[in-house]
C-alpha distance (Angstrom), angle and dihedral (degrees) to the residues before:
residue distance angle dihedral
X1 . . .
X2 3.82 . .
X3 3.80 121.9 .
X4 3.80 91.3 -96.5
X5 3.78 121.0 31.3
X6 3.79 140.4 159.9
X7 3.77 118.1 -151.7
X8 3.82 141.3 155.9
X9 3.80 108.6 -96.7
X10 3.79 141.2 173.1
X11 3.80 119.8 -148.0
X12 3.79 110.0 -128.4
X13 3.78 102.0 175.6
X14 3.81 142.1 -9.2
X15 3.79 131.9 -160.3
X16 3.83 135.3 -179.6
X17 3.80 119.3 -91.5
X18 3.79 113.2 -172.6
X19 3.79 116.8 -37.6
X20 3.81 102.6 -49.8
X21 3.81 109.0 16.7
X22 3.81 134.6 84.6
X23 3.76 130.3 -145.9
X24 3.80 109.6 -141.1
X25 3.78 134.7 -161.4
X26 3.78 111.0 -155.4
X27 3.77 129.7 -170.1
X28 3.80 115.0 -144.0
X29 3.78 130.1 176.3
X30 3.80 93.1 -133.6
X31 3.81 103.1 41.3
X32 3.81 104.8 21.3
X33 3.81 112.5 -140.3
X34 3.79 115.0 6.9
X35 3.79 122.8 -168.3
X36 3.80 111.9 -145.1
X37 3.79 142.5 163.6
X38 3.81 123.0 -123.7
X39 3.79 105.4 -155.2
X40 3.80 114.5 -143.1
X41 3.80 94.2 -1.3
X42 3.82 90.2 136.8
X43 3.78 94.5 43.8
X44 3.85 116.0 106.2
X45 3.80 88.9 -127.3
X46 3.80 98.9 36.6
X47 3.81 113.7 124.9
X48 3.81 90.1 -138.7
X49 3.81 93.9 53.9
X50 3.81 109.3 120.1
X51 3.78 90.1 5.0
X52 3.80 100.4 78.2
X53 3.80 106.0 61.2
X54 3.81 140.4 131.3
X55 3.83 115.3 -75.9
X56 3.82 92.8 15.9
X57 3.79 116.1 128.5
X58 3.77 135.7 -175.8
X59 3.79 141.0 98.5
X60 3.78 113.7 -24.1
X61 3.80 121.3 -157.4
X62 3.80 109.7 -151.8
X63 3.76 134.7 -173.2
X64 3.79 110.3 -160.0
X65 3.78 130.2 -165.3
X66 3.83 106.9 -155.5
X67 3.81 91.9 -169.0
X68 3.81 95.0 55.4
X69 3.81 91.9 30.1
X70 3.79 89.1 -131.4
X71 3.79 133.5 137.1
X72 3.79 131.4 -154.5
X73 3.80 125.8 -164.0
X74 3.79 107.4 -134.5
X75 3.80 95.5 175.9
X76 3.80 140.4 -7.7
X77 3.79 122.6 -154.5
X78 3.81 102.5 -158.0
X79 3.80 115.1 -147.0
X80 3.81 95.8 172.8
X81 3.83 129.2 23.4
X82 3.84 95.1 177.4
X83 3.81 92.7 -152.5
X84 3.81 90.7 171.8
X85 3.80 89.9 73.6
X86 3.79 93.7 59.4
X87 3.80 92.8 45.8
X88 3.82 95.8 62.4
X89 3.80 128.0 53.1
X90 3.82 97.3 -145.1
X91 3.79 92.4 47.8
X92 3.80 91.2 48.5
X93 3.82 93.9 48.0
X94 3.81 90.7 48.9
X95 3.81 92.4 49.9
X96 3.82 90.7 47.0
X97 3.81 90.1 52.6
X98 3.80 91.8 51.7
X99 3.80 92.8 47.4
X100 3.80 93.0 49.1
X101 3.81 90.5 48.5
X102 3.81 91.8 50.0
X103 3.80 93.5 49.2
X104 3.82 93.0 45.0
X105 3.81 89.8 48.3
X106 3.81 91.0 52.4
X107 3.81 89.5 -113.5
X108 3.77 91.8 -64.0
X109 3.81 93.3 -59.9
X110 3.78 108.5 -121.5
X111 3.82 88.5 3.0
X112 3.82 94.1 73.9
X113 3.80 90.8 110.4
X114 3.83 88.8 60.3
X115 3.79 95.6 38.0
X116 3.81 96.4 52.8
X117 3.83 96.9 63.4
X118 3.82 91.6 38.6
X119 3.80 93.4 54.9
X120 3.81 92.5 42.0
X121 3.79 93.4 51.7
X122 3.82 93.8 44.1
X123 3.81 91.8 50.0
X124 3.81 89.9 48.8
X125 3.81 90.1 52.6
X126 3.81 92.4 43.3
X127 3.81 92.0 55.4
X128 3.82 91.6 58.6
X129 3.80 107.3 23.5
X130 3.81 125.6 116.5
X131 3.84 109.7 -96.1
X132 3.83 92.9 -119.9
X133 3.81 90.6 60.9
X134 3.82 96.1 52.1
X135 3.85 95.1 90.6
X136 3.82 91.1 53.1
X137 3.80 91.4 48.9
X138 3.81 90.5 48.5
X139 3.80 90.7 54.9
X140 3.80 94.5 44.2
X141 3.79 92.7 54.6
X142 3.80 92.7 49.6
X143 3.81 90.8 47.5
X144 3.81 92.5 53.0
X145 3.80 92.0 41.3
X146 3.81 88.6 57.1
X147 3.80 88.4 52.7
X148 3.82 90.8 54.2
X149 3.80 89.2 49.9
X150 3.81 89.8 51.4
X151 3.80 90.7 -118.7
X152 3.79 103.0 104.6
X153 3.83 110.5 128.8
X154 3.81 119.3 -136.5
X155 3.83 106.2 -111.0
X156 3.80 98.5 -152.2
X157 3.80 104.2 40.7
X158 3.81 134.1 67.8
X159 3.80 110.0 -114.0
X160 3.83 91.3 -147.5
X161 3.81 108.0 42.6
X162 3.84 95.9 15.6
X163 3.79 93.6 -133.3
X164 3.80 119.2 144.0
X165 3.80 113.5 -96.1
X166 3.80 111.5 -134.2
X167 3.80 115.5 -104.1
X168 3.78 89.9 -133.0
X169 3.82 100.1 61.1
X170 3.78 137.3 66.1
X171 3.79 117.6 -113.0
X172 3.78 135.3 -145.4
X173 3.77 122.1 -123.5
X174 3.80 117.0 -135.6
X175 3.79 118.7 -155.0
X176 3.79 89.5 -166.5
X177 3.80 94.0 59.7
X178 3.80 95.5 29.1
X179 3.79 93.0 -128.7
X180 3.77 148.7 63.7
X181 3.78 119.9 -65.2
X182 3.78 131.5 -154.2
X183 3.80 123.0 -119.7
X184 3.79 90.6 -102.5
X185 3.81 93.5 57.1
X186 3.77 102.2 34.4
X187 3.74 110.1 9.4
X188 3.79 118.0 -137.1
X189 3.78 108.5 -58.8
X190 3.80 136.1 133.9
X191 2.90 137.7 -44.0
X192 3.79 90.0 55.1
X193 3.77 134.0 173.7
X194 3.80 122.9 -157.4
X195 3.78 123.0 -122.8
X196 3.81 88.8 -113.8
X197 3.80 93.2 54.9
X198 3.81 92.3 47.9
X199 3.80 90.1 49.6
X200 3.82 88.9 49.8
X201 3.81 91.4 54.3
X202 3.80 92.9 47.4
X203 3.79 92.8 49.5
X204 3.81 94.1 44.7
X205 3.81 92.2 58.9
X206 3.80 91.7 72.6
X207 3.81 93.9 47.3
X208 3.79 136.3 72.4
X209 3.81 116.3 -107.6
X210 3.81 89.5 -107.0
X211 3.80 90.7 55.1
X212 3.80 95.6 42.1
X213 3.81 95.4 55.0
X214 3.80 88.6 59.2
X215 3.81 91.8 63.9
X216 3.78 111.4 97.4
X217 3.80 123.1 -127.7
X218 3.80 128.2 -175.7
X219 3.81 112.9 -100.7
X220 3.81 93.7 -119.9
X221 3.81 92.3 49.9
X222 3.80 91.8 46.9
X223 3.80 92.1 50.6
X224 3.81 89.6 48.9
X225 3.82 90.9 48.5
X226 3.80 94.1 50.3
X227 3.81 92.2 48.9
X228 3.80 92.4 49.8
X229 3.82 94.3 47.0
X230 3.80 90.5 50.0
X231 3.80 88.6 50.0
X232 3.82 93.0 50.1
X233 3.82 93.7 44.0
X234 3.82 91.6 51.1
X235 3.80 90.0 51.1
X236 3.80 93.8 47.6
X237 3.82 96.3 48.4
X238 3.82 88.1 41.0
X239 3.81 96.5 -135.6
X240 3.82 132.9 92.0
X241 3.81 110.2 -103.0
X242 3.81 101.5 -123.1
X243 3.80 93.9 -169.8
X244 3.81 88.7 69.4
X245 3.81 92.2 61.0
X246 3.81 91.4 43.7
X247 3.81 91.3 50.5
X248 3.81 91.5 50.7
X249 3.80 90.1 52.1
X250 3.80 93.4 48.6
X251 3.80 91.8 46.4
X252 3.79 92.2 51.1
X253 3.80 97.8 -98.5
X254 3.78 98.5 -61.7
X255 3.77 133.7 94.0
X256 3.77 120.0 -132.3
X257 3.81 112.4 -126.5
Protein backbone atom coordinates (compact mmCIF):
# COMPACT_ATOMS: atom_id res chain seq x y z
CA UNK A 1 0.00 0.00 0.00
CA UNK A 2 1.45 3.40 -0.98
CA UNK A 3 1.54 6.32 1.45
CA UNK A 4 -1.68 7.73 0.00
CA UNK A 5 -4.34 5.46 -1.43
CA UNK A 6 -8.04 5.46 -2.29
CA UNK A 7 -9.89 2.17 -2.18
CA UNK A 8 -13.40 0.74 -1.75
CA UNK A 9 -13.86 -0.27 1.88
CA UNK A 10 -16.51 -1.51 4.29
CA UNK A 11 -16.34 -0.53 7.95
CA UNK A 12 -16.57 -3.61 10.13
CA UNK A 13 -16.08 -2.18 13.59
CA UNK A 14 -15.11 1.03 15.40
CA UNK A 15 -13.86 1.68 18.92
CA UNK A 16 -12.86 4.78 20.93
CA UNK A 17 -9.23 5.91 20.92
CA UNK A 18 -8.53 8.73 23.35
CA UNK A 19 -11.22 11.38 23.72
CA UNK A 20 -11.97 12.31 20.10
CA UNK A 21 -10.58 9.59 17.81
CA UNK A 22 -11.87 6.24 16.55
CA UNK A 23 -10.02 3.05 15.78
CA UNK A 24 -11.50 1.44 12.67
CA UNK A 25 -11.40 -2.03 11.18
CA UNK A 26 -12.00 -1.92 7.44
CA UNK A 27 -12.62 -4.73 5.01
CA UNK A 28 -11.08 -4.25 1.57
CA UNK A 29 -11.00 -6.57 -1.41
CA UNK A 30 -7.29 -5.99 -2.03
CA UNK A 31 -5.82 -6.00 1.48
CA UNK A 32 -8.38 -7.86 3.60
CA UNK A 33 -8.85 -6.30 7.04
CA UNK A 34 -7.04 -3.01 7.56
CA UNK A 35 -6.65 -1.39 10.97
CA UNK A 36 -6.79 2.41 10.77
CA UNK A 37 -7.27 5.52 12.87
CA UNK A 38 -9.96 8.12 12.16
CA UNK A 39 -8.68 11.35 13.68
CA UNK A 40 -11.35 13.53 15.26
CA UNK A 41 -14.19 11.17 14.36
CA UNK A 42 -15.70 11.63 17.84
CA UNK A 43 -15.18 15.37 17.89
CA UNK A 44 -18.35 17.52 17.44
CA UNK A 45 -16.60 19.37 14.62
CA UNK A 46 -14.68 16.47 13.11
CA UNK A 47 -15.34 15.96 9.39
CA UNK A 48 -15.45 12.18 9.92
CA UNK A 49 -18.09 12.37 12.65
CA UNK A 50 -21.17 10.41 11.57
CA UNK A 51 -19.35 9.25 8.46
CA UNK A 52 -17.17 6.51 9.93
CA UNK A 53 -19.56 3.93 11.37
CA UNK A 54 -20.18 0.17 11.35
CA UNK A 55 -21.77 -1.21 8.15
CA UNK A 56 -20.96 1.95 6.16
CA UNK A 57 -19.16 1.42 2.86
CA UNK A 58 -17.70 3.66 0.20
CA UNK A 59 -14.39 5.11 -0.93
CA UNK A 60 -11.80 5.32 1.82
CA UNK A 61 -8.89 7.76 1.61
CA UNK A 62 -5.92 6.39 3.55
CA UNK A 63 -2.54 7.73 4.51
CA UNK A 64 -0.19 4.88 5.37
CA UNK A 65 3.15 4.92 7.16
CA UNK A 66 5.06 1.81 6.01
CA UNK A 67 7.71 2.29 8.71
CA UNK A 68 5.23 2.34 11.60
CA UNK A 69 2.83 0.03 9.75
CA UNK A 70 0.00 2.41 10.58
CA UNK A 71 -2.93 3.78 8.60
CA UNK A 72 -4.94 6.97 8.98
CA UNK A 73 -8.31 7.67 7.39
CA UNK A 74 -8.17 11.17 5.92
CA UNK A 75 -11.63 11.04 4.35
CA UNK A 76 -14.46 8.59 3.71
CA UNK A 77 -16.94 9.04 0.87
CA UNK A 78 -19.92 6.98 2.06
CA UNK A 79 -21.90 5.28 -0.70
CA UNK A 80 -24.16 3.27 1.62
CA UNK A 81 -25.09 3.96 5.27
CA UNK A 82 -27.47 0.95 5.58
CA UNK A 83 -29.56 2.65 8.27
CA UNK A 84 -32.14 -0.15 8.09
CA UNK A 85 -29.74 -2.47 9.91
CA UNK A 86 -29.52 -0.23 12.98
CA UNK A 87 -33.29 0.28 13.10
CA UNK A 88 -34.16 -3.40 13.69
CA UNK A 89 -32.82 -5.72 16.37
CA UNK A 90 -32.79 -8.91 14.28
CA UNK A 91 -31.07 -7.19 11.38
CA UNK A 92 -28.47 -5.69 13.71
CA UNK A 93 -27.77 -9.00 15.48
CA UNK A 94 -27.39 -10.76 12.12
CA UNK A 95 -24.97 -8.11 10.82
CA UNK A 96 -22.98 -8.27 14.08
CA UNK A 97 -22.68 -12.05 13.73
CA UNK A 98 -21.36 -11.73 10.17
CA UNK A 99 -18.86 -9.05 11.14
CA UNK A 100 -17.55 -11.05 14.09
CA UNK A 101 -17.21 -14.14 11.88
CA UNK A 102 -15.31 -12.18 9.23
CA UNK A 103 -12.90 -10.66 11.74
CA UNK A 104 -12.34 -13.99 13.52
CA UNK A 105 -11.75 -15.68 10.16
CA UNK A 106 -9.14 -13.07 9.23
CA UNK A 107 -11.43 -11.78 6.47
CA UNK A 108 -11.22 -15.06 4.62
CA UNK A 109 -7.44 -14.84 4.20
CA UNK A 110 -6.63 -14.92 0.51
CA UNK A 111 -10.38 -14.99 -0.21
CA UNK A 112 -10.90 -11.31 0.68
CA UNK A 113 -11.56 -10.47 -2.97
CA UNK A 114 -14.54 -12.87 -2.90
CA UNK A 115 -15.65 -11.98 0.62
CA UNK A 116 -15.82 -8.22 0.07
CA UNK A 117 -18.61 -8.27 -2.56
CA UNK A 118 -20.44 -11.07 -0.72
CA UNK A 119 -20.58 -9.14 2.55
CA UNK A 120 -21.46 -5.89 0.79
CA UNK A 121 -24.34 -7.45 -1.12
CA UNK A 122 -25.67 -9.34 1.91
CA UNK A 123 -25.59 -6.18 4.06
CA UNK A 124 -27.41 -4.28 1.30
CA UNK A 125 -30.11 -6.95 1.22
CA UNK A 126 -30.27 -7.14 5.02
CA UNK A 127 -30.95 -3.40 5.31
CA UNK A 128 -34.10 -3.69 3.18
CA UNK A 129 -35.30 -7.29 3.44
CA UNK A 130 -38.61 -8.42 4.94
CA UNK A 131 -38.07 -9.46 8.60
CA UNK A 132 -39.29 -13.03 7.96
CA UNK A 133 -36.47 -13.59 5.45
CA UNK A 134 -33.65 -12.46 7.76
CA UNK A 135 -32.96 -15.97 9.19
CA UNK A 136 -32.58 -17.41 5.67
CA UNK A 137 -30.21 -14.61 4.68
CA UNK A 138 -28.18 -15.15 7.86
CA UNK A 139 -27.72 -18.82 6.99
CA UNK A 140 -26.91 -18.16 3.33
CA UNK A 141 -24.11 -15.76 4.20
CA UNK A 142 -22.54 -18.20 6.66
CA UNK A 143 -22.80 -21.02 4.11
CA UNK A 144 -21.00 -18.99 1.43
CA UNK A 145 -18.48 -17.66 3.95
CA UNK A 146 -17.56 -21.26 4.80
CA UNK A 147 -16.99 -21.87 1.09
CA UNK A 148 -14.57 -18.93 0.91
CA UNK A 149 -12.73 -20.32 3.93
CA UNK A 150 -12.49 -23.70 2.20
CA UNK A 151 -14.51 -25.32 4.98
CA UNK A 152 -17.92 -25.81 3.38
CA UNK A 153 -19.10 -29.43 3.82
CA UNK A 154 -20.69 -31.24 0.88
CA UNK A 155 -24.38 -31.70 1.78
CA UNK A 156 -25.07 -34.84 -0.25
CA UNK A 157 -21.97 -36.97 0.25
CA UNK A 158 -20.46 -38.80 3.23
CA UNK A 159 -17.14 -37.22 4.18
CA UNK A 160 -15.75 -40.60 5.32
CA UNK A 161 -16.79 -43.22 2.75
CA UNK A 162 -17.76 -40.71 0.01
CA UNK A 163 -21.04 -42.45 -0.75
CA UNK A 164 -24.07 -40.37 -1.69
CA UNK A 165 -26.37 -39.64 1.25
CA UNK A 166 -30.01 -40.21 0.35
CA UNK A 167 -32.07 -37.08 -0.26
CA UNK A 168 -34.81 -38.46 1.94
CA UNK A 169 -32.93 -38.80 5.25
CA UNK A 170 -31.33 -36.49 7.78
CA UNK A 171 -27.55 -36.61 8.14
CA UNK A 172 -25.11 -36.22 11.00
CA UNK A 173 -22.34 -33.66 10.94
CA UNK A 174 -18.90 -34.80 12.08
CA UNK A 175 -16.48 -32.22 13.43
CA UNK A 176 -13.67 -34.75 13.14
CA UNK A 177 -14.10 -35.20 9.40
CA UNK A 178 -15.42 -31.69 8.76
CA UNK A 179 -18.44 -32.96 6.85
CA UNK A 180 -21.66 -34.93 6.85
CA UNK A 181 -21.58 -38.66 7.43
CA UNK A 182 -23.95 -41.42 6.38
CA UNK A 183 -25.76 -43.65 8.87
CA UNK A 184 -23.32 -46.47 8.18
CA UNK A 185 -20.28 -44.38 9.12
CA UNK A 186 -21.63 -42.21 11.89
CA UNK A 187 -25.04 -43.39 12.90
CA UNK A 188 -27.72 -40.77 13.51
CA UNK A 189 -26.53 -38.46 16.25
CA UNK A 190 -26.41 -34.70 16.80
CA UNK A 191 -25.71 -32.33 15.28
CA UNK A 192 -28.17 -33.33 12.58
CA UNK A 193 -29.43 -31.67 9.44
CA UNK A 194 -32.74 -32.59 7.82
CA UNK A 195 -33.02 -33.76 4.24
CA UNK A 196 -34.93 -30.57 3.42
CA UNK A 197 -32.18 -28.32 4.78
CA UNK A 198 -29.48 -30.22 2.87
CA UNK A 199 -31.53 -29.95 -0.32
CA UNK A 200 -31.92 -26.21 0.34
CA UNK A 201 -28.14 -25.76 0.60
CA UNK A 202 -27.49 -27.76 -2.57
CA UNK A 203 -30.05 -25.80 -4.55
CA UNK A 204 -28.89 -22.42 -3.22
CA UNK A 205 -25.36 -22.93 -4.56
CA UNK A 206 -26.52 -22.40 -8.14
CA UNK A 207 -28.52 -19.27 -7.30
CA UNK A 208 -27.73 -15.68 -6.38
CA UNK A 209 -28.34 -14.69 -2.75
CA UNK A 210 -31.39 -12.69 -3.85
CA UNK A 211 -32.85 -15.77 -5.54
CA UNK A 212 -31.94 -18.19 -2.76
CA UNK A 213 -33.70 -16.24 0.00
CA UNK A 214 -36.96 -16.63 -1.92
CA UNK A 215 -36.89 -20.42 -1.52
CA UNK A 216 -39.04 -21.54 1.37
CA UNK A 217 -37.77 -23.80 4.15
CA UNK A 218 -39.73 -25.28 7.05
CA UNK A 219 -39.20 -23.39 10.31
CA UNK A 220 -37.78 -26.42 12.13
CA UNK A 221 -35.33 -27.16 9.31
CA UNK A 222 -34.25 -23.52 9.13
CA UNK A 223 -33.63 -23.38 12.87
CA UNK A 224 -31.61 -26.60 12.64
CA UNK A 225 -29.63 -25.21 9.69
CA UNK A 226 -28.78 -21.95 11.45
CA UNK A 227 -27.62 -23.77 14.59
CA UNK A 228 -25.40 -26.11 12.60
CA UNK A 229 -23.84 -23.33 10.51
CA UNK A 230 -23.08 -21.35 13.67
CA UNK A 231 -21.50 -24.48 15.14
CA UNK A 232 -19.35 -25.09 12.05
CA UNK A 233 -18.34 -21.42 11.73
CA UNK A 234 -17.27 -21.28 15.40
CA UNK A 235 -15.15 -24.38 14.90
CA UNK A 236 -13.53 -23.08 11.72
CA UNK A 237 -12.61 -19.64 13.09
CA UNK A 238 -11.59 -21.34 16.34
CA UNK A 239 -13.26 -18.85 18.68
CA UNK A 240 -16.72 -18.72 20.30
CA UNK A 241 -18.93 -16.21 18.47
CA UNK A 242 -19.92 -13.86 21.30
CA UNK A 243 -22.54 -12.05 19.22
CA UNK A 244 -24.66 -15.22 19.30
CA UNK A 245 -24.93 -15.13 23.09
CA UNK A 246 -25.59 -11.38 23.05
CA UNK A 247 -28.33 -11.81 20.44
CA UNK A 248 -30.01 -14.53 22.52
CA UNK A 249 -30.01 -12.23 25.55
CA UNK A 250 -31.46 -9.31 23.61
CA UNK A 251 -34.11 -11.52 22.01
CA UNK A 252 -35.19 -12.90 25.37
CA UNK A 253 -33.22 -16.15 25.25
CA UNK A 254 -34.86 -17.68 22.20
CA UNK A 255 -34.02 -17.70 18.53
CA UNK A 256 -36.69 -16.91 15.98
CA UNK A 257 -37.00 -19.62 13.31
